[in-house]
C-alpha positions as CSV (number, residue, x, y, z in Angstrom):
1,P,131.9,89.8,98.9
2,K,132.5,88.7,102.4
3,E,135.8,86.3,102.4
4,I,134.3,83.1,103.2
5,N,136.5,80.1,104.4
6,A,136.4,76.8,103.0
7,T,135.1,75.6,106.5
8,E,132.0,78.4,105.9
9,L,132.3,77.4,102.4
10,E,131.1,73.6,103.3
11,S,129.1,74.9,106.0
12,L,126.4,76.7,103.7
13,D,123.5,74.5,103.2
14,K,123.7,73.4,99.7
15,E,120.3,72.1,99.7
16,V,119.1,75.2,100.3
17,L,120.8,76.9,98.0
18,P,123.7,75.7,95.9
19,V,127.1,77.6,95.9
20,C,129.1,78.9,92.8
21,K,132.7,79.7,92.7
22,L,132.8,83.1,90.4
23,K,135.5,85.1,89.3
24,L,135.7,88.7,87.7
25,A,136.0,88.7,83.8
26,P,139.5,89.6,83.0
27,K,138.3,92.0,80.4
28,H,135.0,93.6,79.2
29,I,132.1,93.0,76.9
30,Y,130.4,95.3,74.3
31,S,126.9,96.3,75.7
32,S,126.4,96.8,72.5
33,N,126.8,93.4,71.2
34,H,123.1,92.3,69.7
35,F,123.7,89.1,70.6
36,L,123.8,89.6,74.4
37,Y,120.5,90.3,74.3
38,H,118.9,87.1,72.7
39,K,119.0,83.4,73.6
40,T,120.9,82.4,70.5
41,T,123.6,79.5,69.6
42,C,126.1,82.2,68.6
43,R,127.9,82.4,72.1
44,E,131.2,83.0,71.2
45,V,131.0,86.0,73.7
46,Y,130.4,83.8,77.0
47,N,132.7,80.9,75.6
48,Q,135.6,82.7,75.2
49,F,135.2,83.4,79.1
50,W,134.0,80.2,80.3
51,R,136.8,78.0,78.5
52,N,139.6,80.2,80.7
53,K,137.0,80.4,83.8
54,G,140.1,78.2,85.6
55,D,138.6,76.6,88.7
56,A,135.9,79.2,88.9
57,D,132.3,77.7,88.4
58,D,131.3,80.5,86.5
59,V,132.4,84.2,85.4
60,I,130.6,87.7,86.2
61,L,131.1,89.5,83.0
62,I,131.5,93.1,82.7
63,N,130.9,95.8,80.3
64,E,132.7,99.1,78.6
65,R,131.5,100.9,80.9
66,M,132.5,98.7,83.9
67,E,128.9,97.8,85.1
68,V,128.4,94.3,86.0
69,T,126.1,92.4,83.5
70,E,125.6,88.8,84.4
71,T,127.3,85.8,84.6
72,C,128.1,83.3,81.7
73,T,125.2,81.3,82.9
74,A,122.7,83.5,84.7
75,N,121.8,86.5,86.1
76,L,122.5,88.3,88.9
77,A,121.3,90.5,91.9
78,V,122.8,91.9,95.3
79,E,121.7,93.9,97.9
80,K,122.4,97.0,98.2
81,N,120.8,99.6,100.8
82,G,118.5,96.4,101.7
83,I,117.2,96.4,98.0
84,W,118.1,93.1,95.5
85,I,119.6,94.8,92.9
86,T,119.7,93.1,89.1
87,P,121.4,95.1,85.9
88,P,119.4,96.7,83.6
89,F,119.0,95.3,79.8
90,I,120.5,98.1,78.9
91,C,124.4,97.0,80.4
92,G,124.3,94.5,77.5
93,L,122.4,90.9,79.4
94,L,120.0,88.2,78.1
95,P,116.9,89.4,80.3
96,G,116.1,85.8,81.5
97,T,112.7,84.6,81.8
98,M,113.6,84.0,85.7
99,R,114.5,88.1,86.0
100,E,112.2,88.9,84.6
101,K,109.7,87.1,86.8
102,L,111.3,88.3,90.1
103,L,111.2,91.4,89.0
104,A,107.5,91.1,88.0
105,E,106.9,89.8,91.7
106,G,108.7,93.1,93.3
107,S,112.0,90.5,94.8
108,I,114.6,92.3,93.0
109,E,114.8,96.3,91.1
110,L,116.9,97.4,88.2
111,G,119.9,99.1,88.9
112,I,123.7,100.0,88.0
113,L,125.8,97.6,89.7
114,T,129.1,98.0,89.7
115,I,132.8,95.6,90.4
116,S,133.0,97.2,93.7
117,D,129.2,96.4,94.4
118,I,130.1,92.9,93.9
119,R,133.5,93.0,96.2
120,S,131.3,94.5,99.2
121,A,128.2,92.5,98.7
122,K,127.4,90.2,101.4
123,M,125.7,87.6,99.1
124,I,125.4,87.4,95.3
125,R,122.2,85.9,94.0
126,L,122.1,84.0,90.6
127,F,119.5,82.8,89.1
128,N,118.2,81.4,85.9
129,S,115.4,79.1,84.8
130,V,117.0,75.7,84.2
131,R,119.0,75.7,87.3
132,G,116.8,77.7,89.7
133,E,118.5,79.8,92.2
134,F,121.9,79.7,94.1
135,V,124.3,81.6,95.7
136,G,127.5,83.4,93.9
137,V,130.9,83.7,96.0
138,L,133.6,85.7,95.1
139,S,136.8,83.8,94.4
140,S,139.9,85.3,94.7
């Protein structure tokens, strides 16, 4: 995404959409891991990235095909050509209920996202049914 300096970040209206500082996972996940597709207490695949997130608030996960999947705690979407795109289920992600609602409403569509899409995005939308919707900012 566009570089946002500290002054600009402070000026974002956090009452409207909270901001979450993100980092890219240093290694990939395997989309064939069936624990990614179900809400379960077996969260080791997420926990390994969460433990090493440093000063970031969350980590963007990437599969073995270098496709963006989700974060440790939320689904995501990026605007491409005027359309908000979220990765399809087959990339290896939990198809969250808020994601399903946004898909049903037509406010997001399915499509493959790459690291390049994340880096060039004007904004990263994050969402889950517990925390609601918030903005992700890729940290350097």
